[in-house]
C-alpha positions in Angstrom: 1.5 20.7 -19.2 -1.3 22.9 -20.7 -1.9 24.6 -17.4 1.6 26.1 -17.6 0.7 27.6 -21.0 -2.4 29.2 -19.6 -4.8 26.5 -21.0 -6.6 25.4 -17.9 -8.5 22.3 -19.0 -6.7 20.1 -16.5 -5.1 21.9 -13.5 -2.9 20.2 -11.0 -0.5 17.2 -11.3 -0.9 13.5 -12.0 -1.5 13.0 -8.2 -4.5 15.3 -7.9 -6.1 17.8 -10.3 -9.3 19.6 -11.4 -10.8 19.0 -14.8 -12.7 21.8 -16.6 -12.8 23.9 -13.3 -15.4 21.5 -11.8 -14.4 17.9 -11.7 -11.9 17.0 -8.9 -9.6 14.0 -9.5 -7.3 12.2 -7.1 -5.0 9.3 -7.5 -6.0 6.0 -5.9 -3.0 5.8 -3.6 -3.3 9.5 -2.7 -6.9 8.8 -1.9 -5.9 6.4 0.9 -3.1 8.7 2.1 -5.5 11.6 2.5 -8.1 9.4 4.3 -5.4 8.3 6.8 -3.9 11.8 7.2 -7.2 13.5 7.7 -8.8 10.5 9.5 -12.1 11.0 7.7 -13.8 10.0 4.5 -15.7 12.6 2.6 -18.0 12.4 -0.4 -15.8 14.8 -2.2 -12.9 12.4 -1.9 -15.0 9.5 -3.1 -16.4 11.3 -6.1 -12.8 12.5 -6.9 -11.3 9.0 -6.9 -14.2 7.2 -8.7 -13.5 8.5 -12.3 -9.8 7.6 -11.8 -10.7 4.0 -10.7 -13.0 3.6 -13.7 -10.2 4.6 -16.0 -7.9 2.1 -14.5 -10.5 -0.6 -14.5 -10.5 -0.2 -18.3 -6.8 0.5 -19.0 -5.1 -1.1 -16.0 -1.5 0.0 -15.4 -1.3 1.6 -18.9 -0.8 5.0 -17.2 2.8 4.0 -16.4 3.6 3.2 -20.0 1.4 5.8 -21.8 1.2 8.8 -19.6 3.8 8.9 -16.8 6.7 11.2 -17.9 9.1 9.2 -15.9 8.8 6.2 -18.2 10.2 8.5 -20.9 12.9 10.0 -18.6 14.0 6.5 -17.4 14.2 5.3 -21.0 16.7 8.1 -21.7 18.7 7.0 -18.7 18.5 3.4 -19.8 20.0 4.3 -23.1 23.2 5.3 -21.3 23.4 1.7 -20.3 23.5 0.5 -23.9 19.9 -0.8 -24.4 17.4 -2.8 -22.6 19.3 -6.1 -22.7 20.9 -5.2 -19.4 17.7 -4.3 -17.6 16.6 -7.7 -16.5 16.5 -8.1 -12.7 14.6 -11.4 -12.4 16.4 -13.6 -9.9 15.0 -16.8 -8.5 11.7 -17.2 -6.7 13.2 -16.3 -3.3 14.6 -13.1 -4.8 11.3 -12.1 -6.2 9.6 -12.7 -2.9 12.1 -10.5 -1.1 11.5 -7.8 -3.7 7.7 -8.0 -3.1 8.2 -7.9 0.7 10.4 -4.8 0.5 8.0 -3.2 -1.9 4.9 -3.6 0.2 6.9 -2.7 3.3 7.7 0.7 1.7 4.2 1.3 0.5 2.6 0.5 3.9 5.2 2.5 5.7 4.2 5.6 3.7 0.6 5.0 4.6 1.5 4.6 8.3 3.6 7.8 8.2 0.6 9.6 6.7 -1.6 8.4 9.5 1.0 9.3 12.2 2.0 12.8 10.8 -1.4 13.8 9.5 0.1 14.5 6.1 -0.1 12.5 2.8 3.7 12.0 2.9 4.3 10.2 -0.4 1.9 12.3 -2.5 3.1 15.6 -1.0 6.8 15.1 -0.7 8.1 12.0 -2.4 6.0 11.4 -5.5 8.1 11.8 -8.6 5.3 13.4 -10.6 4.4 15.8 -7.8 8.0 17.0 -7.7 8.3 17.1 -11.5 5.3 19.4 -11.8 6.4 21.5 -8.9 9.9 22.0 -10.4 8.4 22.9 -13.8 6.0 25.3 -12.1 8.8 27.1 -10.3 11.0 27.1 -13.4 8.2 28.8 -15.3 7.9 31.4 -12.5 11.6 32.1 -12.9 11.2 32.6 -16.7 8.2 34.9 -16.2 9.9 36.9 -13.4 7.3 35.8 -10.8 8.1 35.0 -7.1 9.9 31.7 -6.8 10.2 29.3 -3.9 13.8 28.2 -4.4 13.6 25.8 -1.4 10.8 23.9 -3.1 12.6 24.1 -6.5 15.9 22.7 -5.2 14.1 20.0 -3.2 12.1 18.8 -6.2 15.1 19.0 -8.5 17.2 17.0 -6.0 14.6 14.3 -5.7 14.2 14.0 -9.5 18.0 13.8 -9.9 18.2 11.1 -7.1 15.6 9.0 -8.9 17.4 9.3 -12.2 20.7 8.2 -10.6 18.8 5.4 -8.9 17.5 4.3 -12.3 21.0 4.3 -13.7 22.3 1.8 -11.1 19.1 -0.1 -10.4 17.1 -0.1 -13.6 13.3 0.1 -13.2 13.4 -1.0 -9.6 11.6 2.2 -8.6 8.8 1.5 -11.1 8.6 -2.2 -10.3 9.0 -2.3 -6.6 8.7 1.1 -4.9 6.3 3.5 -6.7 3.1 3.1 -4.7 1.0 4.5 -7.5 2.2 1.9 -10.0 1.8 -0.9 -7.5 -1.7 0.1 -6.8 -2.7 0.2 -10.4 -0.8 -3.0 -11.0 -3.4 -4.7 -8.8 -6.1 -3.4 -11.1 -4.4 -5.0 -14.0 -5.9 -8.3 -12.9 -9.4 -7.1 -13.4 -9.0 -4.4 -16.1 -10.5 -4.7 -19.6 -7.1 -4.5 -21.3 -4.6 -7.3 -21.6 -1.8 -8.9 -23.6 -3.1 -11.3 -26.2 -0.8 -14.1 -27.3 -1.9 -15.4 -30.7 -0.8 -18.1 -33.2 1.4 -19.6 -30.6 2.4 -22.5 -33.0 4.3 -19.9 -35.0 6.3 -18.6 -31.9 10.0 -19.3 -32.4 10.6 -19.3 -28.7 13.4 -16.8 -29.1 12.1 -14.9 -26.0 13.3 -11.6 -27.3 10.0 -10.2 -25.9 11.1 -11.4 -22.4 14.5 -9.8 -22.9 13.1 -6.5 -24.0 10.6 -6.2 -21.1 12.1 -3.8 -18.6 9.3 -4.4 -16.1 10.2 -8.0 -15.4 7.0 -9.5 -16.7 7.5 -13.3 -16.9 6.8 -13.6 -20.6 9.1 -16.6 -21.1 7.4 -18.6 -18.4 3.9 -17.5 -19.7 4.8 -18.6 -23.3 6.2 -21.9 -22.2 3.0 -22.6 -20.2 0.8 -21.6 -23.1 2.7 -24.0 -25.4 2.1 -26.8 -22.9 -1.6 -26.1 -23.1 -1.9 -25.0 -19.4 -5.3 -23.4 -18.6 -6.2 -20.3 -16.6 -3.6 -18.0 -18.2 -5.1 -14.5 -18.8 -2.2 -12.4 -20.1 -2.8 -9.9 -17.3 0.4 -9.2 -15.3 0.7 -6.9 -12.3 3.9 -5.3 -13.6 2.8 -4.9 -17.2 2.5 -1.2 -18.3 1.5 -2.0 -21.9 4.6 -0.1 -23.2 4.6 -2.2 -26.4 8.3 -3.3 -26.3 7.4 -7.0 -26.4 5.0 -6.4 -29.3 7.6 -4.4 -31.3 10.3 -7.0 -30.7 8.1 -9.9 -31.7 7.1 -8.1 -34.9 10.8 -7.6 -35.8 11.6 -11.3 -35.3 8.4 -12.4 -37.2 9.2 -9.9 -40.0 6.2 -7.7 -39.4 3.8 -10.3 -38.1 4.2 -10.9 -34.4 2.2 -13.0 -31.9 1.6 -10.4 -29.2 -1.2 -7.8 -29.2 -2.8 -5.5 -26.7 -6.5 -6.2 -26.7 -9.8 -5.2 -25.0 -12.7 -7.3 -23.8 -11.7 -10.4 -25.7 -12.0 -13.9 -24.3 -8.8 -15.5 -23.3 -6.5 -16.8 -26.0 
């Protein structure tokens, strides 16, 4: 937002930007879209995506819970549905598989469209953050009396409104199943340095409020039950986890300020 105030430390959007006038940055999914659209790989592209990949190898999908403005906007919409208790869309194994199939079909179709049309379709036209920044930019132009592209402004506002309505009727389905950016970084969750740490499991009351509060559909209940059975190979790294902290806060309330869940770096599995 600083660029709109004339402070040009980071210019651009969350899809692609320039840091300190010199360092180009590009989102991982946008990187693949641009390669397919232009049908070539350049050193500039590689150098632009590398810092972003390094960040996500450290923080995983934390961007979605800590930075993405739509997490905040969607939470406001969710409040209209009387809290998070109604946000669970788990279903059985077959339902989850169908969700994943639809999700990857959408993501791959965006890449194929980019290849066919020679345009990074999602990053340029559909990305929620691209449209949010475009809308804010045009709105500021209106306030400053500068030339305004009302077509772009109306298109971006319409898409943002559509996503908010979609969120109202299908809570967090965009974040969990359709946003290519989130899905791409979710894959890096498995190898990132950040993870959920479940401690003092003998004190866990198995109330599973953490599972209820999780609006991203992370299988916390199944994970806790497996941990209590002593099953090995459980890392606390989930593709859908955005490290929003809802599970941590809910556990602390149940445990009267203690809590069994933490966000940790580097540690060995617990």
